[in-house]
N, C-alpha and C positions, 0 to 999 in steps of 0.2 A: 812412585811417578806422576810429576806436576802437567794439569792438560794442557794443550794445546791446538790454540783455534786460530785459525786461520778462512780469511775471506766469506766472512760471517759479519751481518747487518744485525744489532743488536737494539732493542725498541725497550724505552718504559722499563729498562731495569734500575733495581735498587740491590744487585748485589753482584760482584762478579767474583769466579772462582780464581782462585788463584792459581799460575801457569803462566805461559806466551798469550799472545794476542795478537797475529799479523795481518794484516793487510785487513783489520777491522771496521767496521765505520758502529757509533754508538751516537743512537739518536735519543734525545730525550729523556737521557738517565740521570734518575735522583741516586748520585753517589757520594752527596755529602755524608761527614764523620765518617766513612767508609774506611775499612782497612783495606787498602790498597798496596800495602808493602808486600817488597818481593817480585812484584806483579811485573810484565815486561809486555811493552807496548812497542813496535815495531810497524813504520806505515800506516799507521792509524787515525783517522777521525773522527772526534769527538763534538758534533753537532748539538746547540741546546741542552747541555746537560750540567749540571751542579755538582762542582768537585767541592765545594766549599769546604775547610778543616776537614778534608781526607786524610789518614796517614800513608803517606807516600815516601816511607823509609827503605832506601835500595829499590826503588819503581823504578823502571829504565823506562825511559820517553824514546827515541831513536825515531826522527822524522815525524813527529807528531803535530796533524794540526786541531787547533783545537777556532771551534767559530761558535760568537755566542753562546759562549760559555761563563758559568759563575763559580767564581775561583778562589772564593776570599779566604786569607790566611794562611796559604800553603808556605810549607818551609820546601822551597825546592831545592835548598843547599843537603837537604837529607838524602836525596835522590841517589840514584847509580850514576855516575859522571861517565861512564863507556857510553859513549856514541851518543851522549846526549845535545836531543836537536830538536827544537819544537819553534811553531809557529801560531801565534795571537791573533786572533781577525774577532775584533769585537765581544771583547771580554771584559769579565771585571774581576779584576784581579786586586783588588784592594787587600793592603794591611799582610801582603804576602810575602815571601821573602827571598831573595837570590844570591845571599850572601856568600862574596867567594865561587861564582859558579863561571866557568869559561863560557859565555856566550855568544861569540862572534859572531854575524851577519842575522841574529834574531830578528825576524820581524815582529812589530806591536803594532797593528792596525786598527786603531779607533777603539782603542781600552783606556778601560780607567784603572789609574795606577794609584788607587790615593794610599798613603802612608804604607811605600811599596819600597823593600829595602834591596838596594841596587850596593849595598858596598862591599869594597875590595872586587867587584865582577868585572872581570875583561868581555866590556859589549862594543869590541873595534867594528865595527863597520855594520852596527847594527842600524833599526831603523824606526823611529818613533813617529808612526804617521798617524795627524789627529789624536793625540793620546795628551789623557788629563792625567797631569804628574801632581798633585796639588799633595808636598808634602812628604812627595819620594824623595829615599836618602841616599845621596850618591857623596861616597865617602873613600878615597883613595882608589875610586873607581876606573878602569880605564874606557874611554870613548873616543881611542881614536877613530877619526873617520866616518864616526855615528851623526844620524840625521836627526834633526832636531828643529826642521823648520818647521814644521806645521805640529810641533806640540807645544803646551802650553800649561799656565801653574807652574813650571818648572823652576827650582833654585841648585844652580850646580855651582860651588866655589871654583872656578879656575885654578886655584894655588892649592889646593887642595885632591885634586884628579887630572887627568892626563888626558887634555880634549883636541891635541893635534889634530889639524884638518877636520874636526868636527863640523859639523855645517847646521847654523843657525839664521834666522831671518830678522829683518829689521829688530820685529816685533818681540821676538826672541830676546833681546842682547836684555833686558831690562832683567830676566832670569840670574844672569852669568854676574851682574853688578848688584845682587840685593843686599848684599852683607855688607855695602858700602852706606847705604841706606839713604838714595840720593834720587830726586825726584828725575824722571827722564819725561818727558813729552814728544809728543807728536811734531 
């Protein structure tokens, strides 16, 4: 029988047992390159944790909040899709992948998303608040009603993505026209 852990604060850990964690708070945990496969996180919060390059195959993230976490190179498309829901605040998600995921209404707040892959992901009504999307990949992504007004360094091809009713600032328009190699001046 797998472990069930509920309503616990877990501090400075560098290993998690397999099982289910519900309503737990993880503080300053270094889980980089850890095997988190098959673990289920429900209504959990990760604060200042490092999950870079962790194995998250069949890992369940249901209503999970990540605050000031380092999460480099994670392959979120290998997660358990059932109830997949998370929020990212002040996180570094560089070189991660959300390929083909249902990410409706996901909030990315002040995140670094360098070279992050959002190809074929459904990001309907998602928010990219003050996020750096340098070389992030949007290809056949669904960005309907998504909010990019404060995001920067993005390049989104309107012909290769669904952007109906997406929100962009006047400054961000150049990110939609990048492929045309035109100069836009204020």
